[in-house]
C-alpha positions as CSV (number, residue, x, y, z in Angstrom):
1,M,40.6,-25.9,-9.4
2,S,39.4,-23.8,-12.3
3,S,36.2,-21.6,-11.7
4,S,33.4,-21.2,-14.0
5,H,33.9,-17.4,-13.5
6,D,37.4,-17.6,-15.1
7,Q,37.7,-15.9,-18.5
8,S,39.0,-17.6,-21.7
9,L,42.5,-17.1,-22.7
10,W,41.5,-15.1,-25.9
11,R,39.1,-13.0,-23.8
12,W,41.6,-12.6,-21.1
13,I,44.3,-11.3,-23.5
14,C,41.9,-9.2,-25.4
15,V,40.4,-7.5,-22.2
16,R,43.8,-6.6,-20.9
17,I,45.3,-5.3,-24.3
18,L,42.1,-3.3,-24.9
19,T,41.9,-2.0,-21.3
20,L,45.6,-0.8,-21.6
21,A,45.2,0.7,-25.1
22,I,41.8,2.6,-24.2
23,G,43.1,3.5,-20.9
24,S,46.3,5.0,-22.3
25,V,44.3,7.2,-24.7
26,V,41.8,8.3,-22.1
27,L,44.7,9.1,-19.6
28,I,46.5,11.3,-22.2
29,A,43.3,13.0,-23.2
30,L,42.3,13.7,-19.5
31,C,45.7,15.2,-18.8
32,M,45.5,17.4,-21.8
33,W,42.0,18.5,-20.7
34,L,43.2,19.1,-17.3
35,R,46.1,21.3,-18.6
36,F,43.7,23.4,-20.6
37,V,41.1,23.7,-17.7
38,I,43.9,24.8,-15.4
39,E,45.5,27.1,-17.8
40,N,42.2,28.8,-18.5
41,L,41.2,29.0,-14.9
42,W,44.6,30.6,-14.1
43,V,44.4,33.1,-16.9
44,L,40.8,34.0,-16.3
45,H,41.4,34.6,-12.7
46,H,44.2,37.1,-13.4
47,M,42.1,39.1,-15.8
48,S,40.4,42.3,-14.5
49,P,36.5,41.9,-14.2
50,A,36.0,44.3,-17.0
51,M,38.2,42.3,-19.3
52,R,36.8,38.9,-18.3
53,A,33.2,40.2,-19.0
54,E,34.3,41.5,-22.4
55,F,36.2,38.2,-23.2
56,E,33.1,36.2,-22.2
57,V,31.0,38.1,-24.8
58,L,33.7,37.8,-27.6
59,R,34.3,34.2,-26.9
60,G,30.8,33.5,-27.6
61,N,30.7,35.7,-30.8
62,P,34.3,36.6,-31.7
63,E,33.2,38.0,-35.1
64,L,31.8,41.1,-33.2
65,N,35.4,42.2,-32.9
66,L,37.8,39.7,-34.0
67,T,40.9,41.9,-33.6
68,R,40.0,42.7,-29.9
69,F,39.4,38.9,-29.4
70,H,42.8,37.9,-30.5
71,E,44.3,40.7,-28.6
72,I,43.0,39.5,-25.4
73,V,43.9,35.8,-26.1
74,D,47.4,37.0,-27.1
75,Q,47.6,38.9,-23.9
76,G,46.2,36.2,-21.5
77,W,47.4,33.0,-23.3
78,G,50.5,34.3,-25.1
79,A,51.1,35.1,-28.7
80,R,52.0,31.5,-29.7
81,Y,48.9,30.0,-28.2
82,S,47.5,29.2,-31.6
83,D,50.9,28.4,-33.3
84,P,50.2,25.2,-35.3
85,S,54.0,24.4,-35.3
86,I,55.3,21.0,-33.9
87,A,57.2,23.1,-31.4
88,S,54.1,24.6,-30.0
89,A,53.2,24.1,-26.1
90,D,50.3,21.7,-27.0
91,W,52.5,19.2,-29.0
92,M,55.3,19.5,-26.3
93,M,52.7,18.6,-23.7
94,V,51.5,15.5,-25.7
95,G,55.1,14.4,-26.0
96,I,55.7,14.6,-22.2
97,L,52.6,12.9,-21.6
98,V,53.5,10.1,-23.9
99,V,57.0,9.8,-22.3
100,V,55.4,9.6,-18.8
101,V,52.6,7.4,-19.6
102,I,54.5,4.7,-21.6
103,P,56.4,3.4,-18.6
104,F,53.3,3.5,-16.5
105,I,51.3,1.6,-19.2
106,A,54.2,-0.8,-19.5
107,L,54.2,-1.5,-15.7
108,L,50.4,-2.1,-15.8
109,G,50.8,-4.3,-18.8
110,L,53.4,-6.5,-16.9
111,K,51.3,-6.7,-13.8
112,A,48.4,-7.7,-16.0
113,A,50.3,-10.4,-17.7
114,R,51.8,-11.7,-14.3
115,P,49.3,-14.5,-13.7
116,L,49.9,-15.8,-17.1
117,S,53.6,-15.7,-16.6
118,L,53.5,-17.0,-13.1
119,Q,51.4,-20.0,-14.1
120,F,53.6,-21.1,-16.9
121,S,56.6,-20.6,-14.6
122,R,55.2,-22.9,-12.1
123,L,54.2,-25.4,-14.8
124,A,57.8,-25.2,-16.0
125,Q,59.2,-25.9,-12.6
126,V,57.0,-28.9,-12.1
127,A,58.2,-30.3,-15.6
128,R,61.9,-29.7,-14.7
129,A,61.2,-31.7,-11.4
130,V,59.7,-34.5,-13.4
131,T,63.0,-34.6,-15.6
132,K,64.8,-35.3,-12.5
133,G,62.4,-38.2,-11.4
134,D,60.4,-36.3,-8.9
135,F,56.6,-37.2,-9.6
136,N,55.3,-35.8,-6.3
137,T,55.6,-32.0,-7.2
138,R,52.4,-30.2,-8.1
139,A,51.7,-26.9,-9.8
140,E,49.8,-24.4,-7.5
141,P,47.0,-22.7,-9.7
142,V,47.3,-18.8,-9.8
143,K,44.5,-16.5,-9.0
144,N,43.0,-14.6,-12.0
145,A,44.7,-16.8,-14.6
146,P,42.7,-17.6,-17.7
147,A,40.2,-20.4,-17.6
148,E,42.2,-22.7,-20.1
149,L,45.3,-22.3,-18.3
150,N,43.6,-23.2,-15.0
151,Q,42.1,-26.3,-16.6
152,F,45.4,-27.1,-18.2
153,T,47.0,-26.7,-14.6
154,D,44.4,-29.2,-13.2
155,D,45.0,-31.6,-15.9
156,F,48.7,-31.4,-15.6
157,N,48.4,-32.0,-11.8
158,A,46.1,-35.0,-12.5
159,M,48.6,-36.4,-15.1
160,M,51.5,-35.9,-12.4
161,L,49.2,-37.9,-9.9
162,Q,48.8,-40.8,-12.5
163,L,52.6,-40.8,-13.1
164,S,53.2,-40.9,-9.4
165,R,50.8,-43.8,-9.1
166,Y,52.4,-45.6,-11.9
167,E,55.9,-45.0,-10.3
168,R,54.8,-46.6,-7.3
169,E,53.3,-49.5,-8.9
170,L,56.2,-50.0,-11.1
171,R,58.6,-50.1,-8.2
172,A,56.4,-52.4,-6.2
173,S,56.0,-54.5,-9.2
174,H,59.8,-54.7,-9.8
175,V,60.3,-55.7,-6.1
176,A,57.6,-58.3,-6.3
177,M,58.9,-59.5,-9.5
178,A,62.5,-59.9,-8.4
179,H,61.1,-61.8,-5.3
180,E,58.9,-64.1,-7.2
181,L,61.7,-64.9,-9.9
182,R,64.4,-65.2,-7.2
183,S,62.4,-67.8,-5.0
184,P,62.3,-70.8,-7.7
185,L,65.6,-69.9,-9.0
186,T,67.3,-69.9,-5.5
187,A,65.7,-73.1,-4.7
188,A,66.7,-74.8,-8.0
189,V,70.3,-73.4,-7.5
190,G,70.5,-74.6,-3.9
191,R,69.3,-78.0,-4.8
192,L,71.8,-78.4,-7.5
193,Q,74.6,-77.0,-5.5
194,G,73.8,-79.5,-2.8
195,M,74.2,-82.3,-5.5
196,L,77.4,-81.0,-6.6
197,D,78.6,-80.8,-3.0
198,G,77.6,-84.4,-2.3
199,V,74.9,-83.3,0.2
200,F,72.0,-84.8,-2.0
201,Q,72.4,-87.7,-4.4
202,P,71.6,-86.8,-8.1
203,E,68.8,-89.2,-8.1
204,P,65.5,-88.8,-10.1
205,R,63.4,-87.4,-7.0
206,Q,66.1,-84.7,-6.5
207,L,66.2,-83.8,-10.2
208,Q,62.3,-83.7,-10.3
209,M,62.5,-81.1,-7.4
210,V,64.9,-78.8,-9.6
211,M,62.7,-79.3,-12.6
212,K,59.7,-78.2,-10.7
213,Q,61.2,-75.0,-9.7
214,L,62.6,-74.2,-13.2
215,L,59.0,-75.1,-14.6
216,H,57.7,-72.5,-12.3
217,L,60.3,-70.0,-13.2
218,N,59.4,-70.6,-16.8
219,R,55.6,-70.2,-16.2
220,L,56.3,-66.9,-14.4
221,I,58.4,-65.6,-17.3
222,D,55.6,-66.6,-19.7
223,E,53.1,-64.7,-17.7
224,L,55.1,-61.6,-17.4
225,H,55.7,-61.7,-21.1
226,L,51.9,-62.0,-21.8
227,L,51.3,-58.9,-19.5
228,S,54.0,-56.9,-21.3
229,L,52.4,-57.7,-24.6
230,A,49.1,-56.7,-23.2
231,D,50.4,-53.4,-21.7
232,A,52.0,-52.5,-25.2
233,G,48.7,-53.4,-26.9
234,Q,50.6,-56.4,-28.7
235,L,48.5,-59.2,-27.5
236,N,47.5,-60.9,-30.7
237,L,44.0,-62.5,-30.5
238,S,42.8,-65.3,-32.9
239,K,39.3,-64.6,-33.0
240,T,36.8,-67.2,-34.2
241,R,33.2,-68.3,-33.7
242,L,32.8,-70.2,-30.5
243,D,30.3,-71.1,-27.8
244,L,31.0,-69.6,-24.5
245,A,28.9,-72.2,-22.6
246,E,30.6,-75.1,-24.4
247,L,33.9,-73.5,-23.7
248,L,33.1,-73.2,-20.0
249,R,31.9,-76.9,-19.8
250,E,35.3,-78.0,-21.4
251,R,37.3,-76.1,-18.8
252,V,35.1,-77.4,-16.0
253,A,35.9,-80.9,-17.3
254,W,39.5,-80.1,-17.5
255,L,39.6,-79.2,-13.8
256,K,37.3,-82.0,-12.7
257,P,40.2,-84.1,-11.3
258,Q,41.4,-81.5,-9.0
259,S,37.9,-80.3,-7.9
260,A,36.8,-83.7,-7.2
261,D,39.9,-84.4,-5.1
262,A,39.0,-81.3,-3.1
263,G,35.4,-82.1,-2.8
264,F,34.7,-78.9,-4.8
265,D,31.7,-78.7,-7.2
266,I,31.4,-76.3,-10.2
267,F,28.2,-75.7,-11.9
268,V,27.5,-73.7,-15.3
269,T,24.1,-72.4,-15.9
270,P,22.0,-72.2,-18.1
271,D,22.9,-75.2,-20.2
272,I,22.2,-73.4,-23.5
273,P,24.4,-72.3,-26.3
274,C,26.0,-68.8,-26.1
275,P,27.7,-68.0,-29.5
276,Y,30.5,-65.3,-29.5
277,V,33.3,-64.2,-31.5
278,G,36.6,-64.3,-29.6
279,D,39.9,-66.0,-29.0
280,P,39.0,-69.5,-27.7
281,F,42.3,-70.1,-26.2
282,R,42.6,-66.8,-24.4
283,L,39.1,-66.8,-23.0
284,G,39.4,-70.4,-22.0
285,Q,42.6,-69.0,-20.0
286,V,40.5,-66.5,-18.3
287,M,37.9,-69.2,-17.3
288,T,40.6,-71.6,-16.1
289,I,42.2,-68.7,-14.0
290,L,38.9,-67.8,-12.3
291,M,38.0,-71.5,-11.6
292,E,41.4,-72.3,-10.3
293,N,41.4,-69.1,-8.1
294,A,38.1,-70.3,-6.6
295,L,39.4,-73.8,-6.0
296,R,42.5,-72.4,-4.5
297,Y,41.1,-69.7,-2.2
298,A,37.2,-70.6,-1.8
299,Q,37.7,-74.3,-1.3
300,E,36.0,-74.2,2.1
301,G,32.8,-73.1,0.2
302,H,32.6,-76.4,-1.6
303,R,30.9,-74.9,-4.6
304,L,31.4,-72.4,-7.5
305,D,28.4,-71.4,-9.6
306,I,29.1,-69.9,-12.9
307,S,26.3,-68.2,-14.9
308,V,26.4,-66.8,-18.6
309,S,23.9,-64.2,-19.5
310,H,23.3,-61.8,-22.4
311,T,23.0,-58.1,-21.8
312,L,22.3,-55.0,-24.1
313,S,26.0,-54.6,-24.4
314,G,27.2,-58.1,-24.8
315,V,27.8,-61.2,-22.6
316,E,28.5,-61.4,-18.9
317,I,30.0,-64.4,-17.2
318,A,29.6,-64.5,-13.4
319,F,31.8,-66.7,-11.2
320,E,30.2,-66.9,-7.7
321,D,32.0,-68.7,-4.9
322,H,31.0,-69.4,-1.3
323,G,34.4,-68.9,0.3
324,P,35.7,-66.3,3.0
325,G,35.7,-63.5,0.4
326,V,38.3,-60.7,0.6
327,D,38.6,-57.4,2.5
328,A,37.0,-54.5,1.1
329,D,40.2,-52.7,0.8
330,F,41.6,-55.4,-1.4
331,L,38.8,-55.3,-4.0
332,P,40.4,-52.2,-5.9
333,V,43.8,-53.7,-6.2
334,M,43.0,-57.5,-6.6
335,F,43.6,-57.4,-10.3
336,E,47.0,-55.6,-10.0
337,R,50.2,-57.8,-10.6
338,F,51.4,-59.8,-7.7
339,S,48.5,-58.7,-5.4
340,R,47.6,-61.0,-2.7
341,A,45.1,-60.7,0.2
342,D,46.2,-61.0,3.9
343,S,43.5,-63.5,4.7
344,S,42.9,-67.0,3.2
345,R,44.0,-65.9,-0.3
346,A,47.6,-66.0,0.6
347,R,51.0,-66.7,-0.7
348,H,51.1,-70.3,0.9
349,S,48.2,-71.3,-1.5
350,G,50.7,-71.3,-4.4
351,G,49.5,-68.6,-6.7
352,S,52.0,-66.4,-8.4
353,G,49.8,-63.4,-8.0
354,L,49.6,-62.9,-11.8
355,G,46.6,-64.8,-12.7
356,L,43.9,-62.2,-12.2
357,S,46.2,-59.6,-13.9
358,I,46.4,-61.8,-16.9
359,A,42.6,-62.4,-16.9
360,R,42.0,-58.7,-16.9
361,A,44.7,-58.1,-19.8
362,I,42.8,-60.6,-21.9
363,C,39.4,-59.3,-21.1
364,K,40.6,-55.8,-22.1
365,A,42.1,-57.1,-25.4
366,H,38.7,-58.3,-26.2
367,G,37.2,-54.8,-25.5
368,G,35.6,-56.0,-22.3
369,S,36.4,-55.8,-18.5
370,I,36.5,-57.8,-15.4
371,R,35.4,-56.8,-11.8
372,A,34.8,-58.4,-8.4
373,A,32.3,-57.7,-5.6
374,Q,31.5,-59.1,-2.2
375,K,28.7,-61.4,-1.8
376,A,26.5,-61.2,1.3
377,P,26.7,-63.1,3.7
378,R,30.2,-64.3,2.3
379,G,31.8,-65.2,-0.9
380,L,33.0,-63.4,-3.9
381,I,31.6,-62.7,-7.4
382,I,33.9,-62.0,-10.3
383,T,32.1,-61.0,-13.4
384,V,33.6,-60.9,-16.9
385,S,31.9,-58.6,-19.4
386,L,32.5,-59.1,-23.1
387,P,31.1,-56.6,-25.7
388,Q,28.8,-57.6,-28.6
389,P,31.0,-59.3,-31.2
390,E,31.9,-57.4,-34.3
391,A,29.7,-58.0,-37.3
392,G,31.5,-60.2,-39.8
């Protein structure tokens, strides 16, 4: 993870460039200074005490005897000591220092840039792994890398985690989809083959069994098509003014025969208008899915309470059943495709496992959301949240 003490990329680069530039100048200047200090100490050490004392006086006031001053300098440091030519010892010393310092500075520069290069190399390796279909590789952060690069690495790893999760979900969805589509198709083909082989008579009852499987297959295909449109952001909505409470009562009436046969009561409260702007067909589809879900899985509770309430952000519709509920581990995934709990909400109840996914997709298309929570002591509450309708 990136640290708050990490430098920004601009500061990181500037600090290293300025450090190398100033450091190289200081190093050359220091070497020149040391060269003069050592040479002066060497020359003064080999002077006689009398000459050294005379030179100290003349160095402070050379105008006292300029000829003698230059004579001592030429004798101690050489006649070419003050030669301004490019071939003088001073310029040669500068050239040698530059030749020696440049490789040294280059090595330091490469070492300073190593965290930047290493982090990009690790990111490139992970990117190459992704091109080969490996979504489980992660880029390790490099110590002393710039803050932006550390943040980029964290975001890159988070993206890889999402891609890995999407890949697992896609694989699981494909397996479940193949199974769901194969089951009715296999049943229909087997029944038809039995009639062709003379095992079953081609009577209306047998044909009706085949038709039932084909209709189930057609429904699965329609549901998968709807989810594909929603994932692509192409789920078209025909929005109009409607009354959510009235739409709920209409859907309850539509399910009345099935709920009455099961001894299951559905109550809508409060009985007051709730104006909204949305797609009545799609919102009605969400309501039907959630009511059928309760009728199918929470039938032993014998009751479903539906409440409509206004909130600061829009409207909430709560579907509260009194059934066995679901395991806590199932709540985060219950709106995923083909998700089924292992308890009473199981495959034998006849659901395709796509209903709640469709409900979530329709809610998202309206700019809303859907969530589920356990209810004490038993039961489940599914809440649909819809935003304030656009002014128009």
